[in-house]
C-alpha positions as CSV (number, residue, x, y, z in Angstrom):
1,M,-173.3,79.5,134.0
2,P,-169.8,80.3,132.8
3,V,-168.2,80.0,129.5
4,I,-164.7,79.5,130.2
5,V,-162.9,80.3,126.3
6,V,-159.2,78.7,125.5
7,A,-157.6,81.0,122.9
8,N,-154.8,82.0,121.3
9,P,-154.1,82.9,117.9
10,K,-151.3,81.5,117.3
11,G,-151.1,77.8,116.6
12,G,-149.5,75.1,118.3
13,V,-149.5,76.8,121.9
14,G,-151.7,73.8,123.7
15,K,-155.2,75.2,123.1
16,S,-156.7,71.6,122.9
17,T,-154.3,70.3,125.7
18,L,-155.6,72.8,127.7
19,A,-159.4,72.8,126.9
20,T,-160.0,69.1,127.0
21,N,-158.1,68.6,130.2
22,L,-160.0,71.5,131.4
23,A,-163.1,70.1,130.5
24,G,-162.1,66.7,132.1
25,Y,-161.4,67.9,135.3
26,L,-165.1,69.9,135.5
27,A,-166.7,66.4,134.7
28,A,-164.5,65.2,137.3
29,Q,-166.1,67.5,139.8
30,G,-169.6,66.6,139.1
31,H,-170.4,69.5,136.7
32,A,-172.4,69.2,133.2
33,V,-169.6,69.9,130.8
34,M,-170.1,70.9,127.3
35,L,-166.8,71.3,125.0
36,G,-167.3,72.9,121.8
37,D,-164.1,73.4,119.3
38,T,-164.4,76.5,116.7
39,D,-161.0,75.2,114.7
40,R,-161.7,73.5,111.1
41,Q,-159.5,70.5,112.5
42,Q,-162.1,70.0,115.2
43,S,-159.0,68.1,117.5
44,S,-161.1,68.8,120.6
45,R,-163.9,67.0,118.9
46,A,-162.3,64.4,118.0
47,W,-160.4,63.6,121.6
48,L,-164.1,63.6,122.6
49,G,-164.9,60.7,120.0
50,L,-161.9,58.7,121.6
51,R,-163.3,59.3,125.1
52,P,-164.3,55.9,126.9
53,P,-168.1,56.2,127.8
54,A,-168.0,54.4,131.1
55,L,-165.9,57.8,132.2
56,R,-167.4,61.4,133.3
57,P,-169.5,62.4,130.6
58,I,-168.4,65.5,128.1
59,A,-171.2,66.4,125.9
60,T,-170.2,68.0,122.4
61,W,-170.9,71.6,122.4
62,D,-172.2,71.7,118.5
63,V,-170.7,75.4,117.5
64,D,-171.5,77.2,114.1
65,H,-168.4,77.9,112.7
66,N,-169.2,81.3,111.9
67,E,-172.0,81.8,114.6
68,V,-171.6,81.3,118.1
69,A,-174.5,80.9,120.8
70,R,-174.9,80.2,124.2
71,P,-174.5,76.4,125.1
72,P,-178.2,74.9,125.9
73,K,-180.1,74.9,129.5
74,G,-178.9,72.2,131.7
75,T,-175.2,72.7,131.2
76,T,-173.4,74.0,134.4
77,H,-170.0,75.2,132.4
78,A,-168.9,75.3,128.7
79,V,-165.5,75.1,127.7
80,L,-164.8,76.3,123.9
81,D,-161.6,75.6,122.2
82,T,-160.5,78.1,119.7
83,P,-158.7,78.2,116.3
84,A,-155.3,79.6,115.2
85,G,-155.4,82.9,113.3
86,L,-158.9,84.1,115.6
87,H,-159.5,87.4,114.7
88,G,-162.2,90.2,113.4
89,K,-165.6,89.7,113.9
90,R,-165.0,86.1,114.7
91,L,-163.0,86.9,117.7
92,D,-165.3,89.5,118.9
93,S,-168.3,87.3,118.7
94,I,-166.3,84.9,120.7
95,L,-165.4,87.5,123.2
96,K,-168.7,88.6,123.7
97,L,-169.7,85.3,124.9
98,A,-167.0,84.1,127.1
99,D,-167.0,85.2,130.9
100,H,-163.8,84.0,131.6
101,I,-160.5,83.5,129.2
102,L,-157.8,81.1,129.3
103,V,-154.9,82.3,126.9
104,P,-152.4,79.3,126.9
105,L,-148.6,80.9,126.1
106,Q,-145.5,79.1,125.7
107,P,-142.5,81.1,127.3
108,S,-140.3,81.7,124.0
109,I,-139.8,85.4,123.0
110,F,-141.3,84.3,119.1
111,D,-144.4,83.3,121.0
112,I,-144.9,86.1,123.2
113,L,-144.2,88.8,120.5
114,A,-147.2,86.8,118.3
115,T,-149.1,87.2,120.8
116,R,-148.9,90.5,122.5
117,D,-151.5,92.1,120.2
118,F,-153.8,89.3,121.1
119,L,-153.4,90.0,124.8
120,Q,-153.6,94.1,123.9
121,K,-157.1,93.3,122.6
122,L,-158.2,91.0,126.0
123,G,-157.4,94.2,128.1
124,E,-159.4,96.3,126.3
125,E,-162.5,94.0,126.2
126,K,-161.7,93.6,130.2
127,A,-162.0,97.3,130.5
128,V,-165.1,98.0,128.8
129,R,-166.8,95.1,130.3
130,Q,-165.3,96.4,133.4
131,G,-164.6,93.1,135.2
132,D,-167.7,91.3,133.5
133,V,-164.7,89.2,132.3
134,R,-162.0,87.5,134.0
135,I,-158.9,86.8,132.3
136,G,-155.8,84.2,133.0
137,V,-152.9,83.2,131.1
138,V,-151.1,79.3,131.4
139,G,-147.9,78.7,130.7
140,M,-147.3,75.6,128.5
141,R,-144.2,73.4,127.9
142,V,-142.9,75.5,130.7
143,D,-139.9,74.6,133.3
144,A,-140.4,76.8,135.9
145,R,-137.2,77.1,137.3
146,T,-135.7,78.5,134.0
147,R,-135.0,82.1,132.7
148,A,-137.7,81.4,129.8
149,A,-140.3,81.2,132.8
150,D,-139.5,84.5,134.7
151,Q,-139.3,86.0,131.1
152,L,-143.2,85.2,130.6
153,S,-144.1,85.9,133.9
154,R,-142.6,89.6,134.1
155,Y,-144.2,89.9,130.3
156,C,-147.8,88.6,131.8
157,E,-147.2,91.3,134.9
158,E,-146.3,94.2,132.5
159,A,-149.8,93.3,130.8
160,G,-151.6,92.9,133.9
161,L,-152.6,89.7,132.8
162,P,-151.9,87.1,136.0
163,V,-150.1,83.5,135.0
164,L,-152.4,81.0,136.8
165,G,-150.3,78.1,136.1
166,M,-147.1,76.7,134.3
167,L,-147.7,73.1,133.0
168,R,-144.4,71.4,132.0
169,N,-143.3,69.5,129.0
170,T,-144.4,65.9,129.3
171,Q,-145.9,63.3,127.6
172,N,-148.6,62.5,129.9
173,Y,-150.7,64.8,127.9
174,V,-149.8,63.2,124.6
175,Q,-150.6,59.6,125.8
176,L,-153.6,60.6,127.8
177,A,-155.1,62.6,124.8
178,A,-154.5,59.5,122.5
179,H,-157.4,57.5,124.5
180,G,-159.6,60.1,125.2
181,L,-158.3,60.4,128.7
182,T,-157.3,63.6,131.0
183,L,-155.0,63.9,134.0
184,W,-158.1,63.5,136.5
185,D,-159.2,60.1,134.3
186,V,-156.2,58.2,135.7
187,A,-154.4,57.2,139.0
188,P,-153.0,60.3,140.7
189,G,-149.9,58.5,141.3
190,R,-149.3,58.4,137.6
191,V,-149.9,62.1,137.1
192,E,-148.6,63.5,140.7
193,R,-146.3,65.8,139.2
194,D,-148.9,67.6,137.1
195,L,-151.5,68.2,139.1
196,P,-150.0,70.5,141.7
197,Q,-149.4,72.6,138.8
198,W,-152.9,72.8,138.0
199,D,-153.9,74.1,140.9
200,G,-154.3,77.9,139.9
201,I,-156.0,77.3,136.9
202,T,-158.7,75.0,138.8
203,E,-159.0,77.5,141.6
204,F,-159.5,80.2,138.9
205,V,-162.2,77.9,137.4
206,A,-164.0,77.6,140.8
207,K,-164.5,81.4,141.4
208,S,-166.3,81.5,137.9
209,A,-168.8,78.9,139.2
């Protein structure tokens, strides 16, 4: 059972947006999904409370803030949302738990610089575990046609990390989240520009099964 961790120590980069929609995708595929939240703000957990019961279920993964244990049996996939400022022993415990790590990253040079040490640590973790963990970057609020997007791609290439996708800046995520929904809970025509941007991310997840 893969544990997919969504992490970036910088705040406001879209971790909860990525984590909730990833859980929604997995649920739509018929998997038994759990969504955990180690952030004190509990944004993902609050989102689960808004989710209509008629939709594909996503279970709550109760995670202790100080000690993260693997989810219970019967779960096929687990997604873990993490807080800003993640570092030290807490980061180490979460990295040991992770089978796959998604790093949401905005194309701003300030965001890239703020995440540089974290990405370096992930690279070291990957080397130590010799391929036992898979890591990918997801561009958030990105227009793929801009120089900023090119800059993000070049930086990730230099860091040796793949960019799995670039998600555009759209109110769809905000509006859906307000009702406990994801892209996969509404008619495809409503989010037809957004779904293709997830192809690389969902392929990454499919390989983690």
